[in-house]
N, C-alpha and C positions, 0 to 999 in steps of 0.2 A: 503493500499500498505508500508505504515510505516512497517507491522508485516509481509508482505514476505521479504522486505527485508532484516529484522533483523533474522528470519528463515533462511535465503539463507547464510549471514554473517556466520551464527550456522553452519548450513551444511558444509561450508569451512574448517571453523577453525577443524572441527570432523573427516572432509577428510584428511586434513596435520597432524594432529597429527596421524591418521594410521598410512600416508603415512612412518614419523618419526620413528613410532614402529617396522613398519614391516624392515626398513632398519638400524635399530640395529640390531633386530632379524638376520639378516642374514652375518651382520659383524660378531656376537658373532659366529653365526655356522662356518662362513668359520673360523673364528680362533680356532677353537677349533673343525676342521676337523681331523686332525688325532687322536684325542682323542674318537672322536664319531663315525665316521661315515666312509664308505670307497666307493668312487664312482664315475664314468666317463672310460672314455677310457686309461687316462695313470695308472690305479690303479689294481692292480692283488690280488685278496683273493682268498682265498680256497673256491674253487665250483662256482664263482663268482658272492659270496652272502653276504652281508653288514654285517656286523656286528657291535653291539654299547658296549660300557664298562664292559653292566652289561652280552653281550655275548660272552665273547671273549675265545674261542674257540683255543687250541693245534695244531697248525699245524707242517705236514711233511713237510723237505726240499723242496722246488717249485723249478725241473729242468727243466728247458726248453726246454732242449733238448728231454726228455721223452714225450712230448707232441706231435710232429711233426705227423701227420698222411703222411705214405709211401704207394705208389701206390705198389700191388702185383711183381711188378719186383722190385723195389726199395728194398721191403722185402726182397724176396727174396736173391739179391746181397748182402742185410747186411745181415741177416744168416749166408750167402756162407763167407765173408769175415771173422767175427767172427770165423766161424767153422775152417776159414784154419790158425789162428793164435791162436787157443787151445792151449794152453801149458800143457804137462805132469803133475799130481798131482802126490805126496810122497803117501804112503800108508795110510787108515783113521785113524785118532787117533792122539793125540799130541806126536809130535817126541822130544826126550832133545839133547839137543847143540850137546851134545857127539856124539849124532849118526847122525848128518850131517854132511855133504862132508868140506873135509881139503882137501887143494890144497897141503897140507907139505907133507901127506900120500900120495898123488895121483902121477901119473907117465905116461908117455906115449912114445909109444915107436915110432920109422916106422918101416915101412914092407919094409923089402928089404932094409937094409942102406947101401950095401954094393954092389948095382945092381946100373946096366950101363944105365941112365939116358941121353938123349936127351933134346933140348928145345921143349916145346910141349908134353912131357910126361906127366903122370900123375904120383905124389905124394899120398900116402897112408899114415894115421899117425893114431893109436891105442890107445886113451885116456884109462886111468883103475883110474877110481875115487875109493879114498876110504873116513870114516869116521876121527873121533879124534881118536878111538883106531886102528886104521890100519887094521879095517874091510872092506872086499870089498864091494860097496854100491850094494843093489840088485834091485836100481830102477833109474830112469834117471828125466830130467827136471831140471839139472843144466844146468847153461848159463855160454855157454863156448865163448870164442875170440881165435882164430887160427891164425896164417899169417906164410908164407915165406920172408923173408929177405936176404939183401947182404949188409950190412952197408957199406964197401969199393964203394958200386956201385950206393949207396944213392935207390935200387933199394929194392918194395914191393911189396906183394901181397896175398888178402885173400882164406880163405878153406872153402869149403862148409861142414859144420858138420851136421854129421845125427847120431841122440840120438840112440841107442839100447832099451832102456827103462829098461835095464838092468843093470846100473852101467858103461856101456863102450859105449862108442862114437868113430866111424870113422871120418876120418876126409881127406877132398881131395882137393890136392892141384894142378893145371895146370903149370907145368913149363917154364918160360916164357923167362928166360935168361940165360947164360952160366957161370960156376964157380962153388965159392963155395954155396952154397943154405942153410942159416939156417931156423929150424922149433921152433918157439915161441906159445905156449900154456899158454892160461890163465883162472884162474875162475873168473869171473867176479859175480855169486852169486849164492850161493848155492841154490838148489831145495824147499828148505824151507823157504829161505827168497821170494824166487819168487811167494810163495803163501803169504806171507804179504803183498809185494805188489801188486798184486792182491784184496787182502781186501783194502788195502790204497785207489787204485783207481775207485771204487764202491762203498765204504762207505765214503770218505772222499773226495770228488771234491773239495772240496773249501780248502784243504792244503793252496792253495796258496790264495791267498785272493787280490780284487782289492777297489780301492778307487774310488768315484769322487766328485771333486767338487760344491759345487752349488749356489751361486752368484746374491742378485740382492741389488744394488747401494752398501751400505758399507756395508750390512750381508752377511754372508755367512755360510753355514756349508758344513763340509764332510761324508758322508756315504759311506757303503760297499757293494763293488759291487760281481756280477759273475755269473754263468751259474747258480748254485743254490744258492737258500740263505734258509735258517734255519728260521725256528722261526713262529710267526704270526702278525708279524708289516706287515705293508704295502709298498709295492714297486713299485718305477718307472718303467713302461716296456719300455724297449728299444729295443724292437726287429728291425731288420730289416727289414722292411716294403716290398720290393723285395724280395729277399734270404731266409726271416723268420727265420734268426741267431738270437739265443736268448740272450737277454740280460738284467739283470734285475740292480737294485741299493736298496736302502731300501730310502723310500719316508725322505724327509728331514722336520724335526716338524713345519717349519714354512713358507718353499718356497715352488712353484711347481716344479714339473719333468721338465718343462721347460727352468728351471733356469739353468741347469748343465751347466760348463764352459769347463770342462777337464773329463780327466781318468789318472789314475795311479798305479802302483802296488804300492801295500799294506804292504805287505808283509809274510811270511811263517808262520805256526801254529808250535808249538813246543808240544812235548809232546805225540806223533802221536804212540810212542810204548811202551809196556809191557818191564818188565824189560826183559823176556825170549825172545822175539822180538829180543831185542837190540843186542843179544847174537849174531845174524846172519849179522850184521850188522858193523861189526869192521875194519877196514883201515889195519892193519897188520896182520889180521888173514886171510878174506875169502871176502874181496872185492877187486876186480881187482890185483887177486896176482897170479903169474907165477907157472906154471904147470913144474914139470920140468923133462927130460928123465932121464929114468933108463937106456939109451945106446948111442949110437953116438944123436947127434940131429943136423947136417946137411948131407948135401949128394953133390956130384962132378956134376955140370950137360954141358954137352958137347954142341959145339954149335950145332947145324942145320941149339908280342911285341905290348905291347900297341903303337899308335900312338899320335898326337898331342891333346891330350885329357886335355881340362884345367877346371875346376870344374867351376861351375857358384855359386855365393856366394849367396843364398837362406835366410839365417840367422837361418838357421834350427839348431834344438838340435842336439845334436852328438845322434848318434844310431837309431833315431826317424825320420828325416829328414823332409818333402821329399828334396832330394838332385837329384839337374842338372850340364852335365859337356856337354862340346860341342865340337865337333874338324869340324872347320871350313875348313880347308883344305881336306876333307876328307867326309866330309857332315855327319856327326855324330852326334844326338842328344840323350843322354845319361841320363835315368831317373829310380830316385828310389824314393821308397814309402813304407814302414813297412805296415803289414797286419791290420785288424782289431781288436777286442776284442776278444779273451785274447790275450792281449799282458801286459809283466813283464817288458818294460820300465818305468823310470821315467814318471815323467807328460806328456803326448799327449792331444794336446789341441782338443777339440770334433770335431771340422771340420777337423781336418785331421783324426779323424779315419776313413776309408772306407777298405771295404770288398774288396777282392781280385775279388769277382765275378763282382759285381760292375763296379770295373776298368776296365774288361776285356769290360764288355757290349759297355765301351765307347771310346775302342779303332778301328777306321776302317782297319784295318789290312794291308795286302799286302805281295808283293817278298822283300822289303824294310823294314822290322818290323819284330824285332825279338822280344821277350818277354820271360824273366827268373823267373821262379816262386820260393822258396823256403817256405816251411811253415811246421814246428812238434815240435819245441821244448814245445811253446807254449803252447800246447795241453798233457803235458806227465802229469798232474795231473787229468784230466779229463778222463770219461769212454770214451773207442773207438767213444761210438755210436755218440759224440761228434765231434768227427774227420774224420767221414765218412760224418754225416752233411757236413760239412764244402769243404770238397773233392768233395760231390755231386752236390753243388751248382759250383764249380766252374769247373768242367767236364760238366755242362753242358752247361757253357757259354764259356768254349775253344771250346769245339765240335759245337755251334752257330757261333762262329769267324771263326771256321775251313772252317765254309759252307757258307758264304758269303766271305771268305779272305781266300780259300785254299792254297795259297803261303806263308802266314804267319809263319814264325820258332816262334814254343813253345821248350823251356829246362825247365825238371824241375831238382833243385839239390836236391837230397835226404837227411838224417837224415847223421848228422858224430857220431862218439862215442867222448866221454870226461874224463876226470879226475873225478872220486868219491871219495867219504869219504861217513860216516854212515850216514851224513844229505842228502848233494847232492846224493844220492843213494835213498832217500825216496819220490825225487822233479822230478827227472831229471835221470835214470839212465838207460845207455847206451841200459837194458831189455826193457823200455816204449818205446825208442826211435828206437829200434829193431821191435817191436809189431807195433808201428805206421806208418814207412820206409814199413815192409810186406805188410799193406792194401794198400799205395799208390799204389805202384807200381803193385799189383793187380788191384789196381782201373783206372788206367790210361793206362793199357794193351791194345791193341789193340786200341789204339787211337794215331793219326801221333803227338805224342808230343816225344822228347827225353831228354836223362837221363843224365846228370854227376852225378857219382856214389860217392858220397864226404863220403859215409860210408866206400865202401873198398879204397879210397885215403889216410883216415882219419886211417881208422885200422892197413893199409901195412903198412904206415910209421912206420920210425923209431924214428922219434919225439914222447916226452910225446903225452897221449892224452890230449885234449882241446878242450871243445866248441867249442870254435872260436880259431881255426887250424892256425898253425902259418905260414909264408908268402911264405914259398916255398909248403906248401898243397893248400895253397891259388892259388897259380900260376898254379901249377900244374892242380887245378880244373878248371881255366881260360882257360887255354892251349884247355883242352879237349871240354869246352865249343865254342872255337873258332875254331875246328876243325867244330862242327856244322857250325856256319856262314860262313866259309871262310874254304868247304873245299877244297883237293889239284886237285881237277880237273878242277875249277873253280880261 
């Protein structure tokens, strides 16, 4: 009996030692998880295969927007949208800077400048592009902006530009007010610069990068985040479970993916252009430079408020929100929230990162509900497919909202123009915004939504272009918005 008891004690001791060994081994594995293996639902590796230190591979950038599965209808729509914004290309082969478009040598003429015009008539302008040697351009693809305006009246309107693809452009204006109306035409980017912007959009979606902070106790780490992450390091998958919107961060070395506490803009990549390419992006030479008329530049046209709203201080960061205002007298509640990543604001708490589609799904709607949406600028550095996906999710939620509450009023504010320089052009060029705005208008055509045309309001105005327009332009946009909320007949 003594021997049996001794054997039992020995057995228990061995089991205890074995348990300690296993515990230590597991702890060691967890400590070195970043270096040895990759597994679990919050990890993504190339082909979903685990890699150890001895089998590391070089991985191309992981781009979540390329992994989406589209229905036949969505695929056809995406192809149609991309085809609609296809931009004319210059002749194949390398073009010297001197052969690129020079706004100083180019000019425009008003067709029938001495004609008789009345309000409502159409005015036609012909723009003739030349290179730095004064030779006429033989191909199109330049990005122009044109407007008519009367500074004394503080009135303006944009024109419809037609690329003849032979160095000539026709611009058509509708004359909307009486008096002297002046024509202004600007070269935003030459066609040669557009090709550089196209390359950057497809090849360098990481030229604006983001970051997230991870924290556990007193220990914290910060890693880079984006839709596309290059390299073979393990990443945390923060793809939205409902919309499927992709978002990834490099995994911290010693913290879990679940310890993320914030999102913030990281910065802008430098050295994106070759020396030759940089010649196409010169502020005083070929970025948003005026093209002058070789004759008369104007024609004579014959005639033919807020409520008691008070902000409720939520202690939210500037720009980020959320914000809320209340008008008790008229029973109005106004809320604002920024859209989900990518978002180039300063630090945003993870709990405040909301996707528009998800927010729309939580709104009951009805005749007393008005929803205003704007989303474009923070997507300018990504391939268009990223933007299309985001709009598709928003559109789906809008259709569902209107289906359950048809009297809900939904207004979409379009993109607007901004001041450009050599560096800003690479990230937020008006051409990028113009392309995204074209996609947005097409995707929401035929749906019961209204538009505030911020693009025309900012382009036609006499004030300088600004990403965040001056108060008078914003007031015009609000007036347009309120015209949908409170139409004259009601």
